[in-house]
C-alpha positions as CSV (number, residue, x, y, z in Angstrom):
1,M,-5.9,4.6,10.5
2,D,-6.6,1.7,12.2
3,H,-5.0,-1.7,10.3
4,K,-8.4,-3.1,10.4
5,T,-9.7,0.2,8.1
6,V,-7.4,-0.1,5.9
7,E,-7.5,-4.3,5.2
8,E,-10.8,-4.0,5.1
9,Y,-10.9,-1.1,2.2
10,L,-7.7,-3.1,0.8
11,L,-9.7,-6.4,0.6
12,S,-13.2,-4.3,-1.2
13,M,-10.8,-4.4,-4.2
14,P,-12.2,-6.4,-7.1
15,N,-10.0,-10.3,-6.2
16,T,-8.1,-9.2,-3.8
17,R,-6.4,-11.5,-2.1
18,L,-4.6,-12.2,1.5
19,D,-1.6,-14.2,2.0
20,Y,2.0,-13.9,4.4
21,P,4.2,-15.6,2.0
22,F,7.4,-14.2,4.5
23,G,5.8,-14.9,7.1
24,K,3.6,-13.8,10.1
25,D,4.6,-10.5,10.5
26,V,4.2,-8.9,7.0
27,A,-0.1,-9.2,5.6
28,V,0.9,-9.2,2.1
29,Y,-2.2,-8.7,-0.5
30,K,-2.3,-9.8,-3.7
31,T,-4.6,-9.6,-7.3
32,G,-3.9,-12.4,-9.0
33,D,-0.1,-13.5,-8.2
34,K,0.7,-9.9,-8.1
35,M,1.4,-7.9,-4.7
36,F,-0.5,-4.2,-4.6
37,A,-0.2,-3.6,-1.0
38,L,1.9,-4.6,2.1
39,I,1.1,-4.2,5.6
40,S,3.3,-4.9,8.5
41,E,1.5,-6.5,11.6
42,G,1.4,-5.2,14.8
43,K,3.1,-2.2,14.3
44,E,1.7,1.5,15.3
45,P,0.9,4.0,14.0
46,V,0.2,1.8,10.6
47,Q,3.1,0.8,8.1
48,L,1.3,0.1,4.5
49,S,3.1,-0.5,1.6
50,L,1.8,0.2,-1.3
51,K,3.3,0.3,-5.8
52,C,3.6,3.6,-7.1
53,D,4.2,4.8,-10.4
54,P,8.0,5.9,-10.0
55,A,8.0,9.4,-10.5
56,L,4.2,9.6,-8.3
57,A,6.5,8.1,-5.7
58,I,9.1,10.4,-5.7
59,V,6.9,13.7,-6.0
60,L,4.9,11.7,-2.4
61,R,8.6,11.6,-1.1
62,E,8.9,15.2,-1.2
63,K,5.5,15.9,-0.4
64,Y,4.8,14.1,3.0
65,D,7.6,13.3,5.9
66,E,5.7,9.8,5.9
67,V,5.6,8.7,2.7
68,M,9.4,6.9,2.3
69,P,11.5,4.0,-0.6
70,G,9.3,1.4,-0.2
71,Y,10.7,-0.9,2.5
72,H,12.0,-3.9,1.9
73,L,11.2,-3.4,-1.7
74,N,12.6,-2.0,-4.8
75,K,12.4,1.8,-4.1
76,K,12.1,2.9,-7.5
77,H,8.3,1.1,-8.0
78,W,7.2,1.3,-4.1
79,N,6.7,3.6,-1.4
80,T,6.0,2.7,2.5
81,L,3.4,5.1,4.1
82,V,3.7,5.6,8.2
83,L,-0.1,6.2,8.9
84,A,0.3,9.1,11.2
85,G,-2.3,11.3,10.7
86,Q,-0.4,13.0,8.0
87,M,-1.9,11.6,4.9
88,Q,-6.2,11.9,5.0
89,W,-7.7,8.8,4.3
90,P,-8.7,9.6,1.1
91,E,-5.8,10.6,-0.4
92,V,-4.7,7.1,1.3
93,Q,-7.6,5.0,-0.5
94,D,-6.2,7.1,-3.5
95,L,-3.5,5.5,-3.2
96,I,-4.5,1.7,-2.5
97,R,-6.6,2.5,-5.8
98,H,-4.0,3.6,-7.8
99,S,-1.4,0.1,-6.9
100,Y,-4.4,-2.0,-7.8
101,L,-4.4,-0.5,-11.0
102,L,-0.9,-0.4,-11.4
103,V,-0.8,-4.3,-10.9
104,S,-4.2,-5.8,-12.0
105,G,-4.3,-4.8,-15.8
106,V,-8.0,-2.8,-15.2
107,S,-8.8,0.7,-16.4
108,T,-10.8,1.8,-13.0
109,V,-12.1,0.7,-9.6
């Protein structure tokens, strides 16, 4: 998965905007005033941080080598995914939607 594909999907979530509150190296995707995803700019493979239910976060970290506690984020509620090919795109999309739903208050996307 490349940065453009991931970013297009993130921005397809309703009322999502791109921001750079931490500087040009970190793309932050927000709905309202809440972050639901971050991408480290210029990193290959793509490093995507997503909000996650704490119990699911642990399961994902145990299942995938490329899922780790959120980099520079609350490790209980955030995971960082290194999109090196272990996870399939539909599963990444599910986790993006999960993150979005956690912060948006919307019941489905």
